[in-house]
Steps between C-alpha positions, in 0.01 A plus 500: 500500500490183705763247595423129517808420710766672708752511215254683273436745784874565535517561124208746516668689785828508306733277703788366293790268580852635457831312482697470822796327656490148640317500830284799404156559357426835338156632409422849369189718492495799262337822620172543308173684557313186613747414781567835669334656805351849523848647558640344182712230666469126451217380724630347827288186482635422153854547633418254781373255239817559297706410810298183560522404131878540473560324833258220410668437163835458673363293787320261262825443308671406828220283642589132545355252247136424576462818705358845450514821703234732640549850635481504880617857567560812291665816633567812294661834571413764240788748465404716200245503218572384147334747263659427163693225322446169676538318829750212509462241777808288571444198726777310684476214748612591852421167670375158393417242765313170509153659531547865412682746279565875533549721194615862494369723221621845404300714259693771319396752239605455138699672356619691811565195721365683807398261777122535552390193701673252732304183572525162666280206407475178701376181338383170643610192306208264438433183304392584146140429403431223255 
């Protein structure tokens, strides 16, 4: 299996968008054999990518016309493993300034709704290419 772009890679991993409230972006990752670590929990790097993906989706929707965003800082605190069901990342904007944006992301287990990861992602606002 190969992916020719980032969106195909996300599909191969299993990321899927989920409906959310205004001002939120929600992305889920089901627990499956190809995304767990040796202890049976979702692999930490994939959870970090899930955080960045959910935060980036929300930040891009809020970027001013003619601008884009790039991740400038990513901080995660892993609280507990997710070993079955799915991980649900919910992103919400904490701050949006002229040159930067800060998004908070919480990952909870589905269906239990146990908080597993708390994260903060900072973005720099830049002029869009092209």
